[in-house]
Each structure stands twice: as structure tokens, then as C-alpha cells.
C-alpha positions as CSV (number, residue, x, y, z in Angstrom):
1,M,0.0,0.0,0.0
2,K,1.4,3.4,-1.0
3,T,2.1,5.9,1.7
4,I,1.2,9.6,1.4
5,A,4.9,10.3,1.1
6,A,5.2,8.0,-1.9
7,V,2.1,9.6,-3.5
8,A,3.6,13.0,-2.8
9,L,6.9,12.0,-4.4
10,A,5.2,10.6,-7.5
11,L,3.2,13.8,-7.9
12,S,6.3,16.0,-7.7
13,I,8.1,13.9,-10.3
14,A,5.1,14.3,-12.6
15,A,6.0,17.9,-13.2
16,P,9.0,17.9,-15.6
17,S,10.2,21.4,-15.0
18,I,10.4,20.7,-11.2
19,A,11.9,17.2,-11.4
20,A,15.3,18.6,-12.5
21,A,15.3,20.8,-9.4
22,Q,14.7,17.9,-7.0
23,S,18.2,17.9,-5.6
24,A,19.8,20.8,-3.7
25,P,22.9,22.4,-5.2
26,A,26.2,20.5,-4.8
27,A,28.3,21.5,-1.8
28,A,30.2,24.8,-2.4
29,E,28.8,25.2,-5.9
30,T,28.8,28.8,-7.0
31,V,26.0,30.1,-9.2
32,V,25.8,33.6,-10.8
33,V,22.5,35.0,-12.0
34,T,22.6,37.9,-14.5
35,A,19.8,40.0,-15.9
36,D,19.2,43.4,-17.5
37,R,17.6,44.9,-14.3
38,M,17.1,44.1,-10.7
39,I,14.5,45.6,-8.3
40,D,16.1,46.5,-5.0
41,V,13.1,46.4,-2.7
42,I,15.1,47.7,0.3
43,A,16.2,50.9,-1.4
44,G,13.2,51.1,-3.6
45,K,15.1,51.5,-6.8
46,V,16.2,49.6,-10.0
47,V,19.8,48.3,-10.4
48,E,21.1,47.9,-14.0
49,H,23.0,44.8,-15.1
50,P,23.2,42.9,-11.8
51,A,25.3,39.8,-11.3
52,V,24.1,37.9,-8.2
53,F,26.5,35.3,-6.8
54,I,25.0,32.4,-4.8
55,V,27.0,29.8,-2.9
56,D,25.3,26.9,-1.1
57,G,21.9,28.5,-1.6
58,R,22.7,32.0,-0.2
59,I,23.8,35.2,-1.9
60,T,27.4,36.1,-1.3
61,N,27.9,39.1,-3.7
62,I,26.0,41.4,-6.0
63,A,28.2,43.0,-8.7
64,D,27.9,44.8,-12.1
65,A,27.7,42.1,-14.8
66,R,29.3,44.5,-17.3
67,I,32.7,44.6,-15.5
68,I,33.0,41.5,-13.4
69,R,34.3,38.1,-14.7
70,W,33.8,34.6,-13.4
71,G,35.5,31.3,-14.1
72,S,34.2,28.2,-15.9
73,D,33.5,26.5,-12.6
74,V,30.7,29.0,-11.9
75,R,27.2,27.9,-13.1
76,H,25.7,30.8,-15.0
77,I,21.9,31.4,-15.1
78,D,21.6,34.0,-17.9
79,L,18.4,36.0,-17.7
80,S,19.3,38.5,-20.4
81,G,16.4,40.9,-21.3
82,K,14.6,40.3,-18.0
83,T,13.9,42.1,-14.7
84,I,14.7,40.1,-11.6
85,L,13.3,40.6,-8.1
86,P,13.3,38.7,-4.9
87,G,11.3,35.5,-4.6
88,L,7.8,36.5,-3.7
89,I,6.1,35.8,-0.3
90,D,2.4,35.0,0.1
91,M,1.4,35.5,3.7
92,H,-1.9,33.8,3.6
93,V,-2.3,30.5,1.8
94,H,-4.0,27.1,2.3
95,L,-1.9,24.7,0.4
96,T,-3.9,21.6,1.4
97,S,-7.2,23.2,0.2
98,L,-8.7,23.4,-3.3
99,A,-10.9,26.2,-4.6
100,E,-12.3,23.8,-7.1
101,I,-13.9,21.7,-4.3
102,G,-16.1,23.6,-1.9
103,G,-18.9,23.3,0.6
104,Y,-20.2,19.8,1.3
105,Q,-18.3,18.4,-1.7
106,T,-15.2,18.3,0.5
107,Y,-16.8,15.4,2.5
108,K,-16.5,13.1,-0.5
109,Y,-12.7,12.8,0.0
110,T,-10.7,10.9,2.6
111,D,-8.5,12.9,5.0
112,S,-5.2,11.9,3.3
113,F,-6.4,13.2,0.0
114,W,-5.7,16.7,1.1
115,S,-2.1,15.9,2.0
116,A,-1.5,14.7,-1.6
117,V,-3.3,17.7,-3.0
118,G,-0.9,19.9,-1.0
119,V,2.1,18.5,-3.0
120,A,0.6,19.6,-6.3
121,N,-0.4,23.0,-4.9
122,A,3.1,23.5,-3.5
123,G,4.6,23.0,-7.0
124,K,2.1,25.4,-8.6
125,T,2.8,28.0,-6.0
126,L,6.6,27.8,-6.4
127,R,6.4,27.9,-10.2
128,A,4.2,31.1,-9.9
129,G,7.2,32.8,-8.2
130,F,6.3,32.4,-4.6
131,T,9.3,31.0,-2.9
132,T,8.0,31.5,0.6
133,V,4.5,31.1,2.0
134,R,2.8,31.3,5.4
135,N,0.2,28.5,5.5
136,V,-2.5,29.7,7.9
137,G,-4.5,26.7,8.8
138,S,-4.4,23.0,7.9
139,D,-5.9,20.0,9.5
140,G,-3.8,17.1,10.8
141,F,-0.6,19.2,10.7
142,Q,-0.6,18.5,6.9
143,D,1.3,21.8,6.3
144,V,4.0,20.7,8.8
145,G,4.5,17.4,7.0
146,L,4.6,19.2,3.6
147,K,7.2,21.6,5.0
148,Q,9.3,18.7,6.2
149,A,9.1,16.9,2.8
150,I,10.1,20.1,1.0
151,D,13.0,20.9,3.4
152,N,14.4,17.4,2.9
153,H,14.1,17.6,-0.9
154,Y,11.5,14.8,-1.3
155,V,9.0,17.3,-2.7
156,V,9.6,20.6,-4.5
157,G,7.8,23.7,-3.2
158,P,8.1,27.0,-1.4
159,R,9.6,27.6,2.1
160,I,6.6,27.1,4.4
161,I,5.8,28.8,7.7
162,P,3.1,26.4,9.0
163,A,0.3,27.1,11.5
164,G,-1.2,23.6,11.8
165,Y,-4.7,23.9,13.1
166,A,-6.4,27.4,13.2
167,L,-7.9,28.2,16.7
168,G,-11.4,29.5,17.2
169,A,-14.5,29.4,19.4
170,T,-17.2,26.8,19.6
171,G,-19.5,27.3,16.6
172,G,-17.2,29.8,15.1
173,H,-15.3,30.1,11.8
174,C,-12.6,27.6,12.9
175,D,-15.2,25.1,14.1
176,T,-16.8,22.7,11.6
177,G,-20.4,23.9,10.8
178,G,-23.3,22.5,8.9
179,L,-23.4,19.1,10.6
180,P,-26.3,17.8,12.7
181,P,-26.1,17.4,16.5
182,S,-25.8,13.7,16.2
183,M,-22.3,14.2,14.7
184,D,-21.3,16.8,17.3
185,R,-17.8,16.6,18.8
186,K,-15.4,19.2,20.1
187,Q,-13.1,20.1,17.3
188,I,-9.4,19.9,18.0
189,S,-9.1,23.5,17.0
190,V,-11.7,24.9,19.4
191,I,-10.9,26.8,22.6
192,D,-13.4,28.4,24.9
193,S,-11.3,30.1,27.6
194,P,-7.9,31.9,28.0
195,E,-6.6,28.8,29.8
196,E,-7.6,26.5,26.9
197,A,-6.1,29.0,24.5
198,R,-2.7,28.9,26.2
199,A,-2.6,25.2,26.3
200,K,-3.5,24.9,22.7
201,V,-0.8,27.3,21.6
202,R,1.8,25.2,23.5
203,W,0.4,22.0,21.8
204,L,0.6,23.5,18.3
205,H,4.2,24.7,18.9
206,K,5.1,21.2,20.2
207,Y,4.0,19.6,16.9
208,G,5.6,22.0,14.5
209,A,3.5,25.2,14.2
210,R,5.7,28.2,13.4
211,V,2.8,30.7,13.4
212,I,-0.5,30.7,15.3
213,K,-3.6,31.3,13.4
214,I,-6.8,32.4,15.2
215,C,-10.4,33.1,14.0
216,A,-11.4,36.3,15.7
217,T,-14.7,36.8,13.8
218,G,-17.0,34.9,11.5
219,G,-16.2,34.1,8.0
220,V,-17.4,33.8,4.4
221,F,-17.2,30.0,4.2
222,S,-18.4,29.1,7.7
223,L,-22.1,28.3,7.7
224,G,-24.4,29.8,10.2
225,D,-22.3,32.6,11.5
226,S,-22.2,36.3,10.8
227,V,-19.2,37.3,8.8
228,G,-18.5,40.3,10.9
229,A,-19.3,39.1,14.4
230,Q,-16.5,38.8,17.0
231,Q,-16.1,35.2,18.2
232,L,-13.0,35.1,20.4
233,T,-12.9,37.4,23.5
234,L,-10.3,40.0,24.0
235,E,-9.0,38.0,27.0
236,E,-8.7,34.8,24.8
237,M,-6.8,36.7,22.1
238,K,-4.5,38.3,24.7
239,A,-3.7,34.8,26.1
240,I,-2.9,33.5,22.7
241,A,-0.7,36.4,21.8
242,E,1.2,36.3,25.1
243,E,1.8,32.6,25.0
244,A,2.8,32.6,21.3
245,H,5.2,35.5,21.8
246,R,6.8,33.7,24.8
247,L,7.5,30.8,22.5
248,G,8.9,33.1,19.8
249,L,5.9,32.7,17.5
250,K,3.8,35.3,15.6
251,V,0.0,35.3,15.6
252,A,-2.3,35.9,12.6
253,A,-5.9,36.7,13.2
254,H,-8.7,36.1,10.7
255,A,-11.0,39.1,11.2
256,H,-13.6,40.6,9.0
257,G,-15.7,42.6,11.5
258,N,-14.5,45.9,13.0
259,D,-14.9,44.7,16.7
260,G,-12.8,41.6,16.1
261,I,-10.1,43.6,14.2
262,R,-9.9,46.2,16.9
263,A,-9.7,43.5,19.7
264,A,-7.0,41.7,17.8
265,I,-4.9,44.9,17.6
266,L,-5.4,45.7,21.3
267,A,-4.5,42.1,22.2
268,G,-1.1,42.4,20.5
269,I,-1.9,40.2,17.5
270,D,0.9,40.6,14.9
271,T,-1.1,40.4,11.6
272,V,-4.8,40.8,11.0
273,E,-6.1,39.0,7.9
274,H,-9.0,40.2,5.6
275,C,-9.8,43.3,7.6
276,S,-12.9,43.8,5.5
277,L,-15.0,46.1,7.7
278,A,-12.5,48.1,9.7
279,D,-13.7,51.6,10.4
280,D,-11.6,54.8,10.3
281,A,-10.8,54.7,14.0
282,T,-9.6,51.1,13.8
283,I,-7.5,51.8,10.7
284,K,-5.9,54.7,12.6
285,L,-5.3,52.4,15.6
286,A,-3.6,49.8,13.3
287,A,-1.4,52.6,11.8
288,D,-0.5,53.9,15.2
289,R,0.3,50.5,16.6
290,R,2.1,49.4,13.4
291,T,-0.1,46.3,13.2
292,W,0.1,44.6,9.8
293,F,-3.0,44.3,7.6
294,D,-3.0,41.3,5.3
295,M,-5.9,41.8,2.8
296,D,-6.9,39.3,0.2
297,I,-8.5,41.7,-2.3
298,Y,-8.3,39.5,-5.5
299,N,-10.3,36.4,-4.6
300,D,-13.7,38.2,-4.7
301,D,-13.4,38.0,-8.5
302,Y,-13.1,34.2,-8.5
303,I,-15.7,33.5,-5.8
304,L,-18.4,35.5,-7.4
305,A,-17.5,34.3,-10.9
306,T,-17.7,30.6,-10.0
307,G,-20.8,30.9,-7.9
308,T,-22.1,27.5,-6.6
309,A,-20.4,25.5,-9.4
310,N,-17.7,24.2,-7.1
311,G,-20.0,23.3,-4.2
312,T,-19.9,26.7,-2.5
313,E,-23.1,27.3,-0.6
314,Q,-25.3,30.2,-1.5
315,E,-25.0,31.5,2.1
316,S,-21.3,32.0,1.5
317,L,-21.8,33.7,-1.8
318,D,-24.2,36.1,-0.1
319,K,-21.6,36.9,2.5
320,E,-19.0,37.5,-0.1
321,K,-21.3,39.9,-2.0
322,L,-21.8,41.8,1.2
323,I,-18.1,42.3,2.0
324,G,-16.1,42.1,-1.2
325,R,-16.4,45.7,-2.4
326,L,-16.2,47.0,1.2
327,Q,-13.0,45.1,1.8
328,R,-11.4,46.8,-1.2
329,E,-12.5,50.2,-0.1
330,T,-11.1,49.4,3.4
331,F,-7.8,48.5,1.7
332,R,-7.6,51.8,0.0
333,K,-8.2,53.7,3.3
334,A,-5.6,51.6,5.1
335,V,-3.0,52.3,2.5
336,K,-3.7,56.0,2.5
337,A,-3.6,56.0,6.4
338,G,-0.2,54.4,6.5
339,V,-1.1,51.0,7.9
340,P,1.8,48.6,7.2
341,M,0.5,46.2,4.5
342,L,1.3,42.7,3.5
343,F,0.6,40.5,0.4
344,G,-1.8,37.7,1.3
345,T,-4.1,36.0,-1.1
346,D,-6.1,33.2,0.7
347,A,-5.0,30.9,-2.1
348,G,-7.1,27.7,-1.7
349,V,-10.2,29.9,-1.8
350,Y,-9.2,30.5,-5.4
351,P,-6.8,28.3,-7.5
352,H,-3.2,27.9,-6.4
353,G,-0.7,29.3,-8.9
354,D,-2.9,32.4,-9.5
355,N,-1.4,34.2,-6.5
356,G,0.3,36.9,-8.6
357,K,-3.0,38.2,-10.0
358,Q,-3.6,40.1,-6.8
359,F,-0.8,42.6,-7.5
360,A,-2.9,44.4,-10.1
361,R,-5.8,44.7,-7.7
362,M,-3.5,46.2,-5.0
363,V,-2.3,48.8,-7.5
364,E,-5.9,49.5,-8.7
365,W,-7.0,50.1,-5.1
366,G,-4.3,52.5,-4.0
367,M,-0.8,51.1,-4.0
368,T,2.1,52.0,-6.3
369,P,3.7,49.0,-8.0
370,M,6.8,49.3,-5.8
371,Q,4.6,49.3,-2.6
372,A,2.7,46.2,-3.9
373,I,6.0,44.4,-4.6
374,Q,7.5,45.4,-1.2
375,A,4.4,44.0,0.5
376,A,5.3,40.6,-1.0
377,T,9.0,40.9,-0.3
378,R,10.6,43.3,2.2
379,S,7.5,43.8,4.4
380,A,6.6,40.2,4.5
381,A,10.1,39.2,5.6
382,E,9.9,41.8,8.3
383,A,6.5,40.5,9.5
384,L,7.9,37.0,9.6
385,D,11.1,38.0,11.4
386,M,13.0,36.5,8.5
387,T,14.9,39.5,7.1
388,A,18.2,37.5,7.4
389,D,16.8,34.9,5.0
390,V,14.2,36.1,2.5
391,G,12.5,39.2,1.1
392,A,15.3,40.8,-0.8
393,I,18.1,40.1,-3.2
394,A,20.8,40.9,-0.7
395,V,24.0,39.4,0.6
396,G,23.4,36.7,3.2
397,R,19.8,35.9,2.1
398,Y,18.7,32.9,0.2
399,G,19.2,33.0,-3.5
400,D,15.4,33.2,-4.2
401,I,14.8,35.1,-7.4
402,V,12.0,35.5,-9.9
403,A,12.3,37.1,-13.4
404,V,9.8,38.7,-15.8
405,N,10.3,39.9,-19.3
406,G,8.8,43.3,-18.8
407,D,9.0,46.0,-16.2
408,P,6.7,45.3,-13.2
409,L,7.2,48.9,-12.0
410,K,5.4,50.0,-15.1
411,D,2.9,47.1,-15.4
412,V,2.7,45.1,-12.1
413,A,0.5,42.5,-13.9
414,E,3.8,41.1,-15.2
415,L,4.0,39.3,-11.9
416,A,0.8,37.3,-12.6
417,D,2.9,35.2,-15.0
418,V,6.6,35.0,-14.2
419,D,9.2,33.8,-16.6
420,A,11.7,32.2,-14.4
421,V,11.9,31.0,-10.7
422,I,15.1,30.3,-8.7
423,K,15.0,29.0,-5.2
424,G,18.2,28.8,-3.2
425,G,20.3,29.1,-6.4
426,V,18.4,26.3,-8.1
427,L,16.6,27.1,-11.4
428,I,13.1,25.7,-10.8
429,T,11.4,26.7,-14.0
430,R,12.0,28.9,-17.1
431,K,9.7,29.6,-20.0
432,D,12.3,30.5,-22.6
């Protein structure tokens, strides 16, 4: 009988462009990447004719390709005619979920199915240029297992910061809804007091979570609740934040409604997801406290376009119609107010691999192209406390690089379809 690991390996080998990148670079191998232009997201400027040297997966030098020379023992990745920028970071994904299967349709599949699906989604995400993701919610620690398989080169995918289970209140967004009382059981993700919250944070950390995800309010895809209603108490959120920070973990709070967003900020939560109905006072509070907003403003297009075809319940569509436009207007207000913003898509609610389509929406609703790119690079690395590793093409960081043919500072939609992806000095995919 095949194990999930065997199925995962088989799925990863099925993608020819990824199979060649299955192994890590040989010890002490030097790689040089050259291109016409490089976006320096730290300085907010363009560098002409970069030569980026990578040794054992990390950047050791950045030079001018017009004047520097390298020996025949250096592997050259020539991206002439292209613009390179750091590997992109999506701060809100669900790799073990599928947008194509929603609502009660999900109950047709066995639990292990979602682990196998995660392998395919990881490959799609990496090929789309996202070399790092924060996976904010996955049953059975599937995201932890996927991270381990990727880190040990059994599967190819992005660097994953896993959350394991997302924590929430009884009957809330993180509790399974829509089932009859005869099937009632307390979900492993449910907490109903500050004491339970602290214990569950410790448990998640024990089994590999590297970020804690909570559900502060109702949600679009949870049946029977109000999308904006606060579900966790301020005291519960404070307990989670305190315990997580003591363990060196960040906390992300799903929150659509204003009360829940405000409570999350006051509780010391690090990033607030969705933020659909934040009012002006709460937006100012986030700006003053430097609390990150992580707003998924593209997926409304997909949700409303597909309707109930994928099994999504009409109730969920009605919620999305209620908040979709309001969320985008809140995004514009938050950008204008100076709230620190991140790039997060909620991939899994819409198809994996389409993550880059959100950049155009972010620019449409108030950001400059550079700000949108920085949200998915420099800012994301800062929010993750990973500025030594990812988020910029800089000495000491991983050699994670994406390339496009055009200039994303003139047309940010270029990032919806990248032309080359390099992870740790390994060329993952190239279209020409």
C-alpha cells in the first residue's frame, strides 16, 4: 500500500520542470545570475545589469555584470532581457485546500487526499514565483508534514511557515459547521477560555507550528455565523498572543468585522487577515500600533464568478457579495492612512498558482507597483522576522529570485505570469 509520502513524491516527479530541481545544489557550488535589471526592494530602486552570486543557496555578492568576470567553474543562469526581483512571499495560503472543491463536496474525500493535493499546490505556488508562504490553517498538521518533505528535498515547493490547526471558538469560523447534533464533537481547533487558549498554543508549537492562526470573527465560508461578528474574546486573544510570543511565534488573526479587528490589535496580534469592515478609528489604531494588515482583495473575483459550481453554498456567496467591495474600499483607506500592509491571497479559496493576479488589484486600489512588490517581499520578511533569510536580493539571504520579461514597476500585472523562478540558487522553471 502506498504511503502519502510515496504519493507526494510521485506527484512531484510528474512535473518535468520541477523534477530537474529535485536535488539541492552541490556543496560549495557557485551560481551567478545575471539580468538586465534588478528591483532593489530595500532601497526602492532599480539596479542595472546585476550579477548575483550564490554559494550553497545563499547570496554572497552582487556586482555589475558588465565589469565582473567569473570562471568556468561557476554555473551561469543567464536571464538577459529580463527584470529580476526577490522570490515572492504570500502571507496567507492554504496549500492543502482546493478552490475547485467547496462546501459539502469536501466530505467526499478521505482525509489523506488533502495531503496529496498539498504537494501539487506547492509545486504550482513555487512555479508562480512564490518561494516562501505562510500556511495559515491546515488539519492534521498537513502543512508541517509538507514543509518537512520540501525541506528534505522529497518534494519541491516553497519555504513554508506552517500554522497547523487554526484556533477558534465553539460554533465559530474555525469550528466545523453545517453538521447535525448527532455528529457533534469538540473540534481539536476549538478553545473556549484563556486557559484552553494557552494550552492549545503550546500544543501547536510542540508539533511544529511556526505561526499561530486564530479566528477572531465569523467568515465567508463558515455556515451559520455572521461574517463580521466577533467570536473570540479580548482575553482569549491576549492569552494566545502572550503565549505565542513567549514561544517566539507570531500570531495571525482572521478578522472581517470591526470589533474583532480592533480587539486583535489591542490584544497584540501581529497580523490581521482580511480586515474587511475596519472603520476609520480602527484603521488609525492599526497605523499607530504598526499592526500589519494582510488583505486578500483579489479572490472576490473568483468567488463570485464561479458561484455555486464548485459546491460553495449560496449563504457563503451572499456573505462575499456583502463584504467584497467593502474590503477593497477598506484596503484603499488603510494604504492611505499608512497602515503597514502585506501581500496575502487566501489561495485555496481561489486556485493555487494564480497568486500573482492580486498585484494588479493592489495597485488598482491605491498602492504603487513598488509598494505592492514590497508588501510581498521586504515587508513580508519583516513581519515573519526573516529579514536575514528572505524578502530581498541581498548578501546573506537565500538566492530566491523571480524574473519577468517586462518591467513590473510599469505594469505590475507582469507578476501574474513570471518567466523564471530560482530557489536557493536552483533554477526551478524557465519559460524561454
